Wavefront OBJ file of the C-alpha trace (Angstrom):
o trace
v 134.757 34.209 61.457
v 131.343 35.542 62.204
v 129.095 34.649 65.169
v 126.704 32.791 62.646
v 129.483 30.950 60.931
v 130.819 29.858 64.214
v 127.038 28.654 65.162
v 127.303 26.488 61.841
v 130.581 24.951 63.074
v 129.320 24.346 66.691
v 126.261 22.349 65.073
v 128.566 20.484 62.761
v 130.900 19.655 65.923
v 128.129 18.458 67.983
v 126.649 16.017 65.629
v 123.810 13.931 67.160
v 123.972 15.495 70.625
v 123.599 12.876 73.467
v 124.387 13.441 77.044
v 127.757 15.270 76.191
v 125.937 18.204 74.264
v 126.605 20.825 76.926
v 130.163 19.777 77.425
v 130.967 19.839 73.720
v 128.997 22.958 73.288
v 131.195 24.777 75.981
v 134.392 23.281 74.350
v 133.635 24.397 70.883
v 132.685 27.960 72.219
v 135.796 28.314 73.932
v 137.816 27.306 70.892
v 136.340 30.019 68.708
v 139.171 32.428 67.700
v 136.895 35.705 68.314
v 136.465 34.470 71.876
v 133.599 33.595 74.008
v 131.517 36.458 74.284
v 129.607 36.911 71.181
v 129.344 33.321 70.513
v 128.902 32.243 73.823
v 125.989 34.700 74.453
v 124.109 33.595 71.707
v 124.693 29.712 72.087
v 123.568 30.474 75.760
v 120.586 32.110 74.721
v 119.656 29.173 72.511
v 120.557 26.444 74.982
v 118.654 27.930 77.897
v 115.585 29.029 75.648
v 115.277 25.328 74.619
v 115.517 24.110 78.008
v 112.866 26.463 78.942
v 110.608 25.478 76.117
v 111.064 21.724 77.255
v 110.238 22.838 80.928
v 106.638 23.836 79.857
v 105.967 21.458 76.873
v 107.591 22.209 73.448
v 109.369 25.108 71.423
v 106.534 27.214 69.973
v 106.642 29.068 66.574
v 106.351 32.149 68.766
v 109.423 31.458 70.860
v 111.453 30.765 67.712
v 110.260 34.038 66.314
v 110.908 35.726 69.637
v 114.458 34.511 69.290
v 114.905 35.813 65.801
v 113.402 38.976 67.056
v 116.545 39.444 69.274
v 119.243 38.140 66.673
v 119.198 39.135 63.260
v 119.843 35.476 61.968
v 121.244 35.660 58.450
v 119.189 33.954 55.490
v 120.339 30.085 55.499
v 121.674 30.028 59.343
v 117.998 29.638 60.574
v 118.335 25.829 60.275
v 121.543 25.955 62.388
v 119.441 27.667 65.277
v 116.715 25.342 64.988
v 119.122 22.363 65.157
v 120.813 23.777 68.409
v 117.120 24.171 69.903
v 116.390 20.510 68.989
v 119.681 19.162 70.357
v 119.444 21.171 73.493
v 115.881 19.642 73.958
v 117.132 15.965 73.461
v 119.805 16.206 75.988
v 119.192 14.534 79.016
v 121.153 16.758 81.018
v 118.978 19.089 83.403
v 118.684 22.886 82.748
v 120.654 23.473 85.896
v 123.927 21.776 84.084
v 123.474 24.071 81.124
v 122.968 27.340 83.250
v 125.870 26.488 85.573
v 128.229 25.648 82.437
v 127.190 28.585 80.414
v 127.465 31.060 83.200
v 131.006 29.957 83.857
v 131.760 31.276 80.446
v 131.216 34.777 82.083
v 132.866 34.704 85.488
v 132.483 37.923 87.491
v 130.336 39.243 85.065
v 126.993 39.748 86.432
v 125.763 42.295 83.959
v 126.056 39.781 80.963
v 124.095 37.037 83.132
v 121.232 39.917 83.579
v 121.518 40.280 79.883
v 120.976 36.697 79.459
v 118.114 36.515 81.747
v 116.424 39.638 80.166
v 116.528 37.758 77.023
v 114.957 34.658 78.317
v 112.105 36.487 79.788
v 111.668 38.162 76.203
v 111.231 34.755 74.608
v 109.171 33.430 77.514
v 106.406 36.200 76.976
v 106.390 35.653 73.129
v 103.050 34.078 73.571
v 101.551 37.139 75.475
v 101.968 35.868 79.011
v 104.966 34.528 81.261
v 103.473 31.342 82.742
v 104.266 30.185 86.334
v 106.299 27.491 85.097
v 108.369 29.766 83.041
v 108.752 31.997 86.143
v 109.829 29.167 88.080
v 112.413 27.840 85.701
v 113.774 31.293 85.354
v 113.965 31.863 89.084
v 116.022 28.776 89.316
v 118.401 29.785 86.410
v 118.866 32.992 88.187
v 120.021 31.100 91.518
v 122.360 29.121 89.369
v 123.625 32.381 87.962
v 124.301 33.614 91.273
v 121.497 36.164 91.460
v 119.633 36.755 94.605
v 115.798 36.926 95.182
v 116.065 40.811 95.221
v 117.976 40.879 91.666
v 115.458 38.243 90.327
v 112.603 40.360 91.401
v 114.089 43.232 89.800
v 114.212 41.440 86.354
v 110.763 39.993 86.772
v 109.215 43.320 87.517
v 110.397 44.595 84.375
v 108.555 41.969 82.286
v 105.495 40.997 84.197
v 104.366 44.510 85.395
v 101.497 43.239 87.530
v 103.724 41.014 89.543
v 106.083 43.866 90.563
v 106.361 47.547 91.770
v 108.227 50.485 90.538
v 110.769 50.083 93.479
v 111.480 46.393 92.396
v 112.052 47.526 88.943
v 114.721 50.039 90.052
v 116.073 47.691 92.399
v 115.795 49.906 95.605
v 113.294 49.911 98.463
v 110.764 52.619 99.184
v 112.995 53.372 102.053
v 115.417 54.991 99.710
v 115.649 58.838 99.816
v 114.579 60.960 96.794
v 118.355 61.523 96.097
v 119.325 57.874 96.333
v 116.563 56.896 93.866
v 117.273 59.621 91.557
v 121.090 58.863 91.180
v 120.241 55.012 91.066
v 117.837 55.449 88.166
v 120.308 57.592 86.236
v 122.976 54.829 86.718
v 120.441 52.212 85.582
v 119.694 54.369 82.502
v 123.376 54.887 81.538
v 123.993 51.049 82.033
v 121.181 50.177 79.774
v 122.592 52.192 76.898
v 122.656 49.883 73.594
v 126.565 51.007 73.418
v 127.006 49.750 77.038
v 125.545 46.201 76.063
v 127.441 45.825 73.077
v 130.599 46.662 74.867
v 130.000 43.751 76.881
v 129.651 41.435 73.893
v 125.975 41.316 73.544
v 125.152 41.101 69.809
v 124.349 44.453 68.260
v 121.016 43.259 67.139
v 119.900 42.725 70.813
v 119.245 46.388 71.412
v 115.307 45.420 71.499
v 116.168 44.171 75.184
v 117.804 47.386 76.109
v 114.969 49.524 74.694
v 112.371 47.238 76.716
v 114.452 47.744 79.922
v 114.781 51.376 79.392
v 110.973 51.711 78.827
v 110.424 49.720 82.276
v 112.962 52.019 84.087
v 111.294 55.355 82.843
v 107.754 53.994 83.578
v 109.021 53.165 87.062
v 110.580 56.346 87.790
v 107.588 58.276 86.367
v 105.588 56.360 88.864
v 107.681 56.860 91.801
v 108.445 60.627 90.975
v 104.735 61.340 90.883
v 104.139 59.681 93.965
v 106.528 61.570 95.826
v 105.974 64.968 94.035
v 109.460 64.912 92.478
l 1 2 3 4 5 6 7 8 9 10 11 12 13 14 15 16 17 18 19 20 21 22 23 24 25 26 27 28 29 30 31 32 33 34 35 36 37 38 39 40 41 42 43 44 45 46 47 48 49 50 51 52 53 54 55 56 57 58 59 60 61 62 63 64 65 66 67 68 69 70 71 72 73 74 75 76 77 78 79 80 81 82 83 84 85 86 87 88 89 90 91 92 93 94 95 96 97 98 99 100 101 102 103 104 105 106 107 108 109 110 111 112 113 114 115 116 117 118 119 120 121 122 123 124 125 126 127 128 129 130 131 132 133 134 135 136 137 138 139 140 141 142 143 144 145 146 147 148 149 150 151 152 153 154 155 156 157 158 159 160 161 162 163 164 165 166 167 168 169 170 171 172 173 174 175 176 177 178 179 180 181 182 183 184 185 186 187 188 189 190 191 192 193 194 195 196 197 198 199 200 201 202 203 204 205 206 207 208 209 210 211 212 213 214 215 216 217 218 219 220 221 222 223 224 225 226 227 228 229 230
């Protein structure tokens, strides 16, 4: 069964939603025969995106299109995506509950949690800017995910360039040596390869995030290398 066939099953199983929607969501994801990663990742993106939209008002067309930009949604499955967005918005459970239960689908898998956060930032900036309410929301999601302030600043700097600096994008401070920075940059580039993301269960279509992340890393390294004369 494909991810998108599973999504239809999830929508049907959830029904009208209500206060138990997140529990039922996780239960259905865990019951999928293909495992949790591909389905769980997609559902996490939908649910947390919907909660993010609710935090600053309403789901916009730009946000839905941004989701479809990350995932190659087959014709006929768009309604299931829209239905999950709608159900997640109606649920009385706060986003912290969603973030915690969805993060529990990926125990000891911080890289996947980074991928989810990257995807949420991509959707947040669909209208051309990441609003302060969205930054606050994503910062709290990051804390629920177990990411510290430095790790969140690293993701933030990749998406909101004017708020960060090249060292934050790489995740090291300016006190790092040239050799440390170069080695760290190379590791980050290797981890950003689309094949690495796919191996972690991220949908193949999600390579847009890898491309954006790689561009931010290259830009940051180029700036640092120019400043240091490397």
